[in-house]
DSSP file (Angstrom, degrees, kcal/mol; ACC not computed):
  #  RESIDUE AA STRUCTURE BP1 BP2  ACC     N-H-->O    O-->H-N    N-H-->O    O-->H-N    TCO  KAPPA ALPHA  PHI   PSI    X-CA   Y-CA   Z-CA
    1    1 A M              0   0    0      0, 0.0     2,-0.3     0, 0.0    17,-0.2   0.000 360.0 360.0 360.0 146.0    7.8   -4.5  -29.8
    2    2 A K  E     -A   17   0A   0     15,-2.2    15,-2.4     2,-0.0     2,-0.4  -0.980 360.0-159.6-130.9 143.6    7.6   -0.8  -30.0
    3    3 A L  E     +A   16   0A   0     -2,-0.3     2,-0.3    13,-0.2    13,-0.2  -0.979   9.0 179.0-127.5 133.4   10.2    1.8  -29.0
    4    4 A D  E     -A   15   0A   0     11,-1.9    11,-3.7    -2,-0.4     2,-0.4  -0.947   9.6-160.8-125.1 151.0    9.7    5.4  -28.2
    5    5 A E  E     +A   14   0A   0     -2,-0.3     2,-0.3     9,-0.2     9,-0.2  -0.971  12.5 170.6-133.7 147.9   12.4    7.9  -27.3
    6    6 A R  E     -A   13   0A   0      7,-2.1     7,-2.9    -2,-0.4     2,-0.4  -0.980  26.4-123.5-145.2 161.3   12.5   11.4  -25.5
    7    7 A H  E     -A   12   0A   0     -2,-0.3     2,-0.4     5,-0.2     5,-0.2  -0.872  16.5-174.7-110.9 136.2   15.2   13.5  -24.3
    8    8 A S  E >  S-A   11   0A   0      3,-2.7     3,-1.2    -2,-0.4     2,-0.3  -0.805  72.3 -60.4-124.6  90.6   15.8   14.9  -20.8
    9    9 A G  T 3  S-     0   0    0     -2,-0.4    -1,-0.1     1,-0.2     0, 0.0  -0.596 120.0 -16.0  65.4-127.5   18.9   17.2  -21.2
   10   10 A D  T 3  S+     0   0    0     -2,-0.3    34,-0.5    -3,-0.1     2,-0.4   0.295 120.8  93.5 -88.1   8.2   21.6   15.1  -22.4
   11   11 A V  E <   -A    8   0A   0     -3,-1.2    -3,-2.7    32,-0.1     2,-0.5  -0.799  61.7-150.5-102.6 139.3   19.9   11.8  -21.4
   12   12 A T  E     -Ab   7  45A   0     32,-3.0    34,-2.7    -2,-0.4     2,-0.6  -0.961   6.4-157.5-110.9 127.5   17.9    9.8  -23.8
   13   13 A V  E     -Ab   6  46A   0     -7,-2.9    -7,-2.1    -2,-0.5     2,-0.6  -0.900   5.4-164.8-103.4 119.1   15.1    7.8  -22.4
   14   14 A V  E     -Ab   5  47A   0     32,-3.1    34,-3.0    -2,-0.6     2,-0.6  -0.887   6.9-153.6-108.6 124.6   13.9    4.9  -24.6
   15   15 A M  E     -Ab   4  48A   0    -11,-3.7   -11,-1.9    -2,-0.6     2,-0.5  -0.853   7.5-157.2-103.6 124.0   10.6    3.4  -23.7
   16   16 A V  E     -A    3   0A   0     32,-2.9    35,-0.8    -2,-0.6     2,-0.4  -0.856  10.5-176.2-101.7 130.9   10.1   -0.2  -24.6
   17   17 A T  E     +Ab   2  51A   0    -15,-2.4   -15,-2.2    -2,-0.5    35,-0.2  -0.983  46.3  22.9-123.5 130.8    6.6   -1.7  -25.1
   18   18 A G  S    S-     0   0    0     33,-3.1    36,-0.1    -2,-0.4     2,-0.1  -0.429  95.6 -40.0 109.5 167.0    5.9   -5.2  -25.8
   19   19 A D        -     0   0    0     33,-0.2     2,-0.7    -2,-0.1    36,-0.2  -0.353  38.5-148.7 -73.2 148.6    7.6   -8.5  -25.4
   20   20 A I  B     +e   55   0B   0     34,-2.8    36,-1.5    -2,-0.1    39,-0.4  -0.771  52.2 127.0-117.8  85.1   11.2   -8.9  -26.0
   21   21 A T  S >  S-     0   0    0     -2,-0.7     3,-1.0     4,-0.2     4,-0.2  -0.855  72.6-103.9-140.3 167.8   11.3  -12.4  -27.2
   22   22 A I  T 3  S+     0   0    0     -2,-0.3     3,-0.4     1,-0.3     5,-0.2   0.798 119.9  43.3 -73.1 -22.7   12.6  -14.4  -30.3
   23   23 A G  T 3  S+     0   0    0      1,-0.2    -1,-0.3     3,-0.1     3,-0.1   0.499  88.3  86.1 -96.3   0.0    9.2  -14.6  -31.7
   24   24 A A  S <  S-     0   0    0     -3,-1.0    -1,-0.2     1,-0.2    -2,-0.1   0.471  91.8-126.6 -78.4  -5.2    7.9  -11.1  -31.1
   25   25 A G  S    S+     0   0    0     -3,-0.4    -4,-0.2    -4,-0.2    -1,-0.2  -0.031  84.1  76.3  74.2 162.0    9.5   -9.8  -34.4
   26   26 A G    >>  +     0   0    0      1,-0.1     3,-1.3    -3,-0.1     4,-0.7   0.783  46.0 149.4  64.4  27.9   11.7   -6.7  -34.1
   27   27 A E  T 34 S+     0   0    0      1,-0.3     4,-0.5    -5,-0.2     3,-0.2   0.867  76.9  44.1 -55.6 -36.8   14.6   -8.5  -32.7
   28   28 A G  T 3> S+     0   0    0      1,-0.2     4,-2.5     2,-0.1    -1,-0.3   0.420  92.5  89.1 -90.2   1.3   16.9   -6.0  -34.4
   29   29 A L  H <> S+     0   0    0     -3,-1.3     4,-2.3     2,-0.2    -1,-0.2   0.939  90.5  41.9 -63.4 -50.6   14.8   -3.0  -33.4
   30   30 A L  H  X S+     0   0    0     -4,-0.7     4,-2.6    -3,-0.2     5,-0.2   0.905 114.3  51.5 -61.7 -44.7   16.4   -2.3  -30.2
   31   31 A K  H  > S+     0   0    0     -4,-0.5     4,-2.6     1,-0.2     5,-0.2   0.929 112.0  48.0 -60.9 -45.2   19.9   -2.9  -31.6
   32   32 A D  H  X S+     0   0    0     -4,-2.5     4,-2.2     1,-0.2    -2,-0.2   0.906 110.8  50.7 -60.2 -41.9   19.1   -0.5  -34.4
   33   33 A K  H  X S+     0   0    0     -4,-2.3     4,-1.8     2,-0.2    -1,-0.2   0.860 110.4  49.3 -68.0 -39.0   17.8    2.1  -32.0
   34   34 A I  H  X S+     0   0    0     -4,-2.6     4,-2.5     2,-0.2     5,-0.2   0.949 112.6  47.2 -61.5 -50.2   20.9    1.9  -29.8
   35   35 A H  H  X S+     0   0    0     -4,-2.6     4,-2.6     1,-0.2    -2,-0.2   0.906 111.4  50.9 -57.6 -41.6   23.3    2.2  -32.7
   36   36 A S  H  X S+     0   0    0     -4,-2.2     4,-1.0     1,-0.2    -1,-0.2   0.874 110.0  48.8 -69.4 -35.3   21.4    5.1  -34.1
   37   37 A L  H  <>S+     0   0    0     -4,-1.8     5,-2.7     2,-0.2     3,-0.3   0.890 111.6  50.8 -67.2 -39.3   21.4    7.0  -30.7
   38   38 A L  H ><5S+     0   0    0     -4,-2.5     3,-1.8     1,-0.2    -2,-0.2   0.937 106.3  54.6 -65.2 -44.1   25.2    6.3  -30.4
   39   39 A Q  H 3<5S+     0   0    0     -4,-2.6    -1,-0.2     1,-0.3    -2,-0.2   0.748 106.5  52.2 -60.5 -25.7   25.8    7.7  -33.9
   40   40 A Q  T 3<5S-     0   0    0     -4,-1.0    -1,-0.3    -3,-0.3    -2,-0.2   0.380 123.0-107.1 -88.0   2.5   24.0   10.9  -32.8
   41   41 A G  T < 5S+     0   0    0     -3,-1.8     2,-1.1     1,-0.2    -3,-0.2   0.597  73.7 141.5  83.7  10.1   26.3   11.2  -29.8
   42   42 A R      < +     0   0    0     -5,-2.7    -1,-0.2    -6,-0.2    -2,-0.1  -0.748  10.4 154.0 -88.6  99.4   23.6   10.2  -27.3
   43   43 A K        +     0   0    0     -2,-1.1    33,-2.9   -33,-0.2     2,-0.8   0.423  49.6  80.9-106.7   1.6   25.6    8.0  -24.8
   44   44 A K  E     + c   0  76A   0    -34,-0.5   -32,-3.0    31,-0.2     2,-0.4  -0.911  65.6 174.4-108.5 105.8   23.6    8.5  -21.7
   45   45 A L  E     -bc  12  77A   0     31,-2.6    33,-2.2    -2,-0.8     2,-0.5  -0.947  26.7-167.2-121.3 133.9   20.7    6.1  -22.0
   46   46 A V  E     -bc  13  78A   0    -34,-2.7   -32,-3.1    -2,-0.4     2,-0.7  -0.969  13.4-158.1-112.3 126.9   17.8    5.1  -19.8
   47   47 A L  E     -bc  14  79A   0     31,-2.2    33,-2.6    -2,-0.5     2,-0.9  -0.919   7.5-153.6-109.9 109.5   16.0    2.0  -21.1
   48   48 A D  E     +bc  15  80A   0    -34,-3.0   -32,-2.9    -2,-0.7     3,-0.4  -0.756  17.8 176.1 -90.8 110.4   12.4    1.9  -19.5
   49   49 A L  E >   +     0   0A   0     31,-3.3     3,-2.0    -2,-0.9    34,-0.3   0.205  45.1 112.0 -97.6   9.5   11.3   -1.6  -19.5
   50   50 A G  E 3  S+     0   0A   0      1,-0.3    -1,-0.2    30,-0.3    31,-0.1   0.743  77.6  52.0 -62.5 -23.0    8.0   -0.9  -17.6
   51   51 A G  E 3  S+b   17   0A   0    -35,-0.8   -33,-3.1    -3,-0.4    -1,-0.3   0.133  84.1 103.8-103.5  22.8    6.0   -1.9  -20.7
   52   52 A V    <   +     0   0    0     -3,-2.0    31,-0.2    29,-0.3   -33,-0.2  -0.868  39.6 174.8 -99.2 102.1    7.8   -5.3  -21.2
   53   53 A P        +     0   0    0      0, 0.0     2,-0.4     0, 0.0    -1,-0.2   0.801  69.3  20.1 -77.1 -25.9    5.5   -8.1  -20.0
   54   54 A C        +     0   0    0    -36,-0.1   -34,-2.8    31,-0.0     2,-0.4  -0.996  55.8 178.2-150.0 137.4    7.8  -10.9  -21.1
   55   55 A M  B     -e   20   0B   0     -2,-0.4   -34,-0.2   -36,-0.2     2,-0.1  -0.980  11.8-166.2-140.9 127.0   11.4  -11.3  -22.0
   56   56 A D     >  -     0   0    0    -36,-1.5     4,-2.5    -2,-0.4     5,-0.2  -0.170  48.2 -80.2 -95.7-168.0   13.1  -14.7  -23.0
   57   57 A S  H  > S+     0   0    0      2,-0.2     4,-2.7     1,-0.2     5,-0.2   0.900 131.0  53.3 -69.8 -37.4   16.7  -15.7  -23.2
   58   58 A A  H  > S+     0   0    0      2,-0.2     4,-2.7     1,-0.2    -1,-0.2   0.942 111.2  46.2 -58.9 -45.5   17.0  -13.9  -26.7
   59   59 A G  H  > S+     0   0    0    -39,-0.4     4,-2.6     1,-0.2    -2,-0.2   0.943 110.6  50.6 -60.8 -41.6   15.6  -10.8  -25.2
   60   60 A L  H  X S+     0   0    0     -4,-2.5     4,-2.4     2,-0.2    -2,-0.2   0.906 112.0  50.5 -60.4 -43.9   18.0  -11.1  -22.2
   61   61 A G  H  X S+     0   0    0     -4,-2.7     4,-3.4     1,-0.2    -1,-0.2   0.921 108.5  51.1 -56.6 -45.4   20.9  -11.5  -24.9
   62   62 A R  H  X S+     0   0    0     -4,-2.7     4,-2.1     2,-0.2    -2,-0.2   0.883 110.4  50.4 -62.9 -41.5   19.7   -8.4  -26.8
   63   63 A L  H  X S+     0   0    0     -4,-2.6     4,-2.4     2,-0.2    -1,-0.2   0.921 112.7  44.2 -63.3 -43.4   19.7   -6.4  -23.4
   64   64 A V  H  X S+     0   0    0     -4,-2.4     4,-2.5     2,-0.2     5,-0.2   0.926 112.8  52.2 -68.7 -40.4   23.2   -7.5  -22.5
   65   65 A Q  H  X S+     0   0    0     -4,-3.4     4,-2.8     1,-0.2    -1,-0.2   0.921 110.1  49.9 -57.1 -40.8   24.4   -6.8  -26.2
   66   66 A S  H  X S+     0   0    0     -4,-2.1     4,-2.6     1,-0.2    -1,-0.2   0.930 110.7  49.0 -63.0 -46.9   22.9   -3.3  -25.9
   67   67 A H  H  X S+     0   0    0     -4,-2.4     4,-2.3     2,-0.2    -1,-0.2   0.898 113.8  46.2 -59.4 -39.8   24.7   -2.8  -22.5
   68   68 A V  H  X S+     0   0    0     -4,-2.5     4,-3.1     2,-0.2     5,-0.3   0.952 112.5  50.3 -72.3 -43.6   28.1   -3.9  -24.1
   69   69 A T  H  X S+     0   0    0     -4,-2.8     4,-1.2     1,-0.2    -2,-0.2   0.937 114.2  43.3 -64.2 -45.9   27.6   -1.8  -27.2
   70   70 A V  H  <>S+     0   0    0     -4,-2.6     5,-2.9     1,-0.2    -1,-0.2   0.865 115.5  48.4 -66.1 -37.8   26.8    1.4  -25.2
   71   71 A T  H ><5S+     0   0    0     -4,-2.3     3,-1.9     3,-0.2    -2,-0.2   0.890 108.7  53.4 -69.8 -40.5   29.6    0.8  -22.6
   72   72 A N  H 3<5S+     0   0    0     -4,-3.1    -1,-0.2     1,-0.3    -2,-0.2   0.810 105.8  55.1 -64.7 -27.2   32.2    0.1  -25.4
   73   73 A A  T 3<5S-     0   0    0     -4,-1.2    -1,-0.3    -5,-0.3    -2,-0.2   0.346 127.0-102.0 -85.6   5.1   31.2    3.5  -27.0
   74   74 A G  T < 5S+     0   0    0     -3,-1.9    -3,-0.2     1,-0.3    -2,-0.1   0.644  86.3 114.6  86.1  17.5   32.0    5.3  -23.6
   75   75 A G      < -     0   0    0     -5,-2.9     2,-0.4    -6,-0.2    -1,-0.3  -0.368  59.1-124.1-110.8-168.2   28.3    5.5  -22.6
   76   76 A S  E     -c   44   0A   0    -33,-2.9   -31,-2.6    -2,-0.1     2,-0.5  -0.994  10.1-161.7-141.1 128.5   26.0    4.2  -20.0
   77   77 A L  E     -c   45   0A   0     -2,-0.4    23,-0.5   -33,-0.2   -31,-0.2  -0.956  10.7-176.1-115.0 128.2   22.7    2.2  -20.2
   78   78 A K  E     -c   46   0A   0    -33,-2.2   -31,-2.2    -2,-0.5     2,-0.2  -0.964  12.8-149.3-132.1 111.6   20.6    2.2  -17.2
   79   79 A P  E     +c   47   0A   0      0, 0.0    23,-2.3     0, 0.0     2,-0.3  -0.523  18.3 179.1 -87.3 150.6   17.4    0.1  -17.2
   80   80 A I  E     +cd  48 102A   0    -33,-2.6   -31,-3.3    21,-0.2   -30,-0.3  -0.940  53.4  43.6-140.9 161.6   14.2    1.2  -15.2
   81   81 A G        +     0   0    0     21,-0.9     2,-0.5    -2,-0.3   -29,-0.3   0.853  67.1 176.2  69.2  39.2   10.8   -0.2  -14.6
   82   82 A L        -     0   0    0     20,-0.4    -1,-0.2    -3,-0.1   -32,-0.1  -0.618  25.1-133.5 -80.2 127.6   11.8   -3.8  -14.2
   83   83 A S     >  -     0   0    0     -2,-0.5     4,-2.7   -34,-0.3     5,-0.3  -0.233  26.5-104.2 -69.4 170.3    8.9   -6.0  -13.4
   84   84 A T  H  > S+     0   0    0      1,-0.2     4,-2.4     2,-0.2     5,-0.1   0.878 123.5  51.1 -60.3 -37.0    9.3   -8.5  -10.5
   85   85 A R  H  > S+     0   0    0      2,-0.2     4,-1.3     1,-0.2    -1,-0.2   0.826 110.8  45.4 -71.7 -33.7    9.7  -11.2  -13.0
   86   86 A L  H  > S+     0   0    0      2,-0.2     4,-1.9    -3,-0.2    -2,-0.2   0.859 113.6  52.0 -76.1 -38.8   12.4   -9.5  -15.1
   87   87 A N  H  X S+     0   0    0     -4,-2.7     4,-2.2     1,-0.2    -2,-0.2   0.937 107.4  50.6 -57.4 -46.1   14.2   -8.6  -12.0
   88   88 A D  H  X S+     0   0    0     -4,-2.4     4,-2.8    -5,-0.3    -1,-0.2   0.873 107.2  54.8 -62.8 -36.1   14.1  -12.1  -10.8
   89   89 A L  H  X S+     0   0    0     -4,-1.3     4,-2.0     1,-0.2     6,-0.3   0.865 107.9  49.7 -58.3 -39.1   15.5  -13.2  -14.2
   90   90 A L  H  <>S+     0   0    0     -4,-1.9     6,-1.8     2,-0.2     5,-1.1   0.856 111.5  48.7 -72.7 -34.9   18.4  -10.8  -13.7
   91   91 A V  H ><5S+     0   0    0     -4,-2.2     3,-1.3     4,-0.2    -2,-0.2   0.933 110.9  50.2 -66.1 -46.7   19.0  -12.2  -10.2
   92   92 A V  H 3<5S+     0   0    0     -4,-2.8    -2,-0.2     1,-0.3    -1,-0.2   0.889 115.3  42.2 -59.4 -43.7   18.9  -15.8  -11.4
   93   93 A T  T 3<5S-     0   0    0     -4,-2.0    -1,-0.3    -5,-0.2    -2,-0.2   0.348 108.7-124.1 -85.7   6.8   21.3  -15.1  -14.2
   94   94 A R  T X 5S+     0   0    0     -3,-1.3     3,-1.0    -4,-0.2    -3,-0.2   0.559  77.3 124.0  62.0  12.2   23.5  -13.0  -12.0
   95   95 A L  G >>< +     0   0    0     -5,-1.1     3,-2.3    -6,-0.3     4,-1.8   0.668  49.7  84.1 -72.5 -17.3   23.1  -10.2  -14.5
   96   96 A V  G 34 S+     0   0    0     -6,-1.8     5,-0.3     1,-0.3    -1,-0.2   0.722  86.0  56.6 -61.8 -17.2   21.8   -7.9  -11.8
   97   97 A T  G <4 S+     0   0    0     -3,-1.0    -1,-0.3    -7,-0.3    -2,-0.2   0.625 105.6  51.7 -82.0 -14.3   25.4   -7.2  -10.9
   98   98 A V  T <4 S+     0   0    0     -3,-2.3     2,-0.4    -4,-0.1    -2,-0.2   0.833 103.8  61.8 -87.8 -39.4   26.1   -6.0  -14.5
   99   99 A F     <  -     0   0    0     -4,-1.8     2,-1.0    -9,-0.1   -21,-0.1  -0.732  69.3-145.8 -97.8 142.0   23.2   -3.6  -14.8
  100  100 A N        -     0   0    0    -23,-0.5     2,-0.2    -2,-0.4    -3,-0.1  -0.799  35.8-177.7-100.5  84.9   22.8   -0.5  -12.7
  101  101 A S        -     0   0    0     -2,-1.0     2,-0.3    -5,-0.3   -21,-0.2  -0.533   8.2-156.6 -85.2 149.5   18.8   -0.6  -12.6
  102  102 A Y  B     -d   80   0A   0    -23,-2.3   -21,-0.9    -2,-0.2   -20,-0.4  -0.940  23.2-132.0-127.5 156.7   16.7    1.9  -10.9
  103  103 A D  S    S+     0   0    0     -2,-0.3     2,-0.3   -23,-0.2   -22,-0.1   0.774  89.3  18.9 -65.8 -31.8   13.3    2.1   -9.5
  104  104 A S  S  > S-     0   0    0      1,-0.1     4,-1.9   -24,-0.1     5,-0.1  -0.954  72.2-117.8-143.8 158.6   12.2    5.3  -11.2
  105  105 A E  H  > S+     0   0    0     -2,-0.3     4,-3.4     1,-0.2     5,-0.3   0.907 115.8  57.0 -62.9 -37.9   13.2    7.6  -14.2
  106  106 A A  H  > S+     0   0    0      1,-0.2     4,-2.0     2,-0.2    -1,-0.2   0.927 108.2  46.6 -62.8 -40.1   14.0   10.4  -11.6
  107  107 A A  H  > S+     0   0    0      2,-0.2     4,-0.7     1,-0.2    -1,-0.2   0.879 114.4  46.3 -70.4 -36.7   16.5    8.2   -9.8
  108  108 A A  H >< S+     0   0    0     -4,-1.9     3,-1.0     2,-0.2     4,-0.2   0.955 113.8  48.9 -66.7 -48.2   18.1    7.0  -13.2
  109  109 A L  H >< S+     0   0    0     -4,-3.4     3,-1.1     1,-0.3    -2,-0.2   0.859 109.0  53.4 -60.4 -33.6   18.4   10.6  -14.5
  110  110 A G  H 3< S+     0   0    0     -4,-2.0    -1,-0.3    -5,-0.3    -2,-0.2   0.652  97.7  65.8 -75.8 -14.4   19.9   11.7  -11.2
  111  111 A S  T <<        0   0    0     -3,-1.0    -1,-0.2    -4,-0.7    -2,-0.2   0.458 360.0 360.0 -86.3  -1.0   22.7    9.1  -11.3
  112  112 A F    <         0   0    0     -3,-1.1    -1,-0.2    -4,-0.2    -2,-0.1   0.506 360.0 360.0 -92.9 360.0   24.3   10.6  -14.4
């Protein structure tokens, strides 16, 4: 898994590339990135998952953990770029009601 970040005003966009699975290595990479951004005072986060071809239960748990961490810090985490498969996973697990996901970066940025 690879993470890149860029800023659009006071919003940080984190682009995720690669699988978010238990065997992909980098399980703590997303967690570390979220904590680092929060320590920098970056609390408005967009998580671009357009480059994620596969996510398993461990990856889903990491996504939920990231959401809880950001929310508890007074921030907001908004996923974008969900594949049909990933969106279906969120629907089946009923997590679609937890995340405010958006179809585009522009829509997510406009929601802050």
